N, C-alpha and C positions, 0 to 999 in steps of 0.2 A: 864260251857257252857253258862249258862244264864248271868253270870257276864260278860263274854266276849262279848255277844251280846249287852248288855247295853252299854259297853265301845265303841263298834263299832258305835252304834247309836249316842252316845254323841259326838264322834269324827266327825261323819258325820254332825251333827248339827253345831258343832263349825266351821268345814270347810265351811259349807254353809253360816254361819253368816259372817265369815271372807271374803269369796268371794263376798258376798252381799255388804259389806262395801267397799271392793276394787272397785267393779263395780260402786257403788254409788259415790265414790271419783273420779274415772276416768270420770264418766258422768258429775259430777260437774265441773271438770277441763276442759273437752271438751266444756261445755257450756260457762265457763268463757273465755276460749281461743277463742271460736267463737265470743263472744261479743267483746273481745279485738280486734280481727282482723277486725270486722265490724267498730269499733270505729276508728281504724287506717285508714281504707279506707275512712271513712266519713271525717276525718280531712285532709287527703291528697286531697280529692276533694275540700275542702274549700280552701286549700293552692293553688290549681291549678287554681281555678276560681276567687279567691279574693286576695287582697293584704294584707294578714294577717301577723301580727307581733308576733304571738304566736308560741310556739314550740309544737311538738307532745307530748301529755301527755298520760300516761298509768295507768290503775288500777293495773296491775300486773307488778311491776318494779323489775324483777329479771331474772336471767338466760339469755336465748336467747332473750327474749323480751326486756331486758335492753340493750343488744348489738344492737338489731334492732332499738330501740329508739335513741340511740346515733348516729347511722349511718344516720337515717332519719333526725334528727335535724341538723346534720352537713351539709347535703346536702341542707336542707331548708335555713339555715343561709347563705350558699354560694350563693344560688339563690337570696336570699333577698339582699345581697350586690351587686350582678350583676344587679338586677333591679334598685337599688338605683343609681348605677353608670351610667346605661343607661339613667335614668331620668335626672341626672345632665348633661350628655353629650348632651342630647336633648335640655335642657334648655339653655346650653352654646351656642349651635349652633343657636338657635333662636335669642339669644341676639347678636351673631356675625352677623347674616344676617341683623338684624335691624340696628346695628351700621354701618356696611359696606354700607348698602343702603343709610344711611344719609351721610356718608363720600364720597360716589361716586356722589351723587346728587350735593354736593357743588362744586367740581371742574368742573363738566359738565356745571353748570350754569355760573361759572366764565369764562371758556374757551369760551362759547358761547358769553358772553358779550365782551370779548377782541377781539374775531374774528370779531364781528360787528364793533367795533371801528377801527380795522385794515382795514376793507372794506370802512368805511366812510371817513377816513383821507387820504389826499394826501401828507402829510408831511412824507418824507422818514425817518427822524430820529424817528418820532413817530411810523411809521410802523415797523421799526427795533426793537424798544423797545417793541411794542406789540407782535411781532413775537417771541422775546426772552421769554416773559412772557408766551405766549401760549405753546412754546416748553417746558418750565419748568413745566407748569401745566400738559402737556401730559405725561411727564416723571413721575411726581408724581402720576398721574392717573394709569399709568402702574404699579408702585410700589404698589398701593392700590389693584389692581387686583391680583398681585402676593401674597400680604399679605392675601387676602381672601382665596386663595388656601392653603397657609401655615397654616392659622388658622384652616381651615376646616380639614386639615390632622392632625393637633395637637389634635383637638377635637375628631377625630375618632381614635386617638392613632396610626396613620400611620407614624407620624413624631414627633420627640421630639424637643423642643425649643433649639436652639443653643445659649449657653451663651458664650460671648466673650468680650474682652476689647474694649469698645466703646469710641470714642472721642465725648463727649457731646457738646463741643464747636462747632465742625464741624457740628454735626447734627442740632443744633439750628440755626446756620448760614445758612445752606442750606434750612431749612424750612422757615426761615424769608425771604430769597431771593424770594421764591415762592410766598409769600403773602405780600411782602413789599408794593407794589403799593396799594393794597386794604387797608392795615393797615393805610397807609398814607392818603388815601382819606376818610376813615371811622372814624378813631380815631386820626388822626393827625400823625406827625412824631414821631415814637417810640423812647423811651429812651433805649439805649442798653449799658449795662455795663458788659464787659467781663474782666476776669483777664488776666494778661500778659501771663501766662502759661496755656496750655490746661488742661481741666478737663476730667478725664476718669472715667468710671464706668463699672462694669461687668454686662452685660445685653444682651438681644437680640437686635441687631442693628435695624432690621425691626420693631419690636414691640415698641422700644423706639422712633424711628422716627414717628411712627403712633401716639403715645401718645402726642408728641410735636406738631404735626400738628393738633390734636384734640383740644389741649389747645388753639392754635392760632385761629382755627375756632370758638370755643366757645367765645373767646374774640371779634371776629369780629361780630358775630351775636347776642350776648347777652351782650356785654360789653358797657361801656360808658366812655368818658373821655380819657385822654392820656394813652397809654400803655407803661409799662416799663418792659424790660427783663433784668434780672440781674443773672449772674452765679457766684456762690460762692462755694468754696471748703470747705466742712464741715469736721471736725475731726471725725473719726470713734469712 
């Protein structure tokens, strides 16, 4: 009887000790999990308010916390890429506005000058010549405005650039016609060397035309000496 009582007491003590350590372990785990959740919340606040390039790190990297870490970091990397893409689009749009503003100012000044010449002269031949130049510049100005819309939609991903077979010879010729009078007056008669056969390239017609006109504008306003335009087909 006495031996049975001692065994019961020992079993109770052992059970108490086991339960104590279980409770202690659970308490430690709860404290660690609580700290881990606070750390996650703190890091998420940093990512929400700052442009951080770090991932979420954990002290306990196992089980459900490891899965949570992977999902959080996956979302953070995705948001980071979206922010980067947004910044690039914003910068591209700023450059677009700056470039187009410069491109628009040039033809407006030119049209104004030729319109004044048109009003000042009584020579019908000259008036006809100036009228053709003004008409051509107005068409070019309209193309620029359309280009501005096209570029803005490309930057905002509303429209994709259309790549097509472009006649470079024709594009250069049309652009030279628009600025030929100014080139002749500013830099002298241009030297134009075109091959007998047309030269083609796969590009965006509007964008390529804009590049050619920008080159001509830069030559007019920053160049000196005689200008030479030569087209040559290169082997791929």
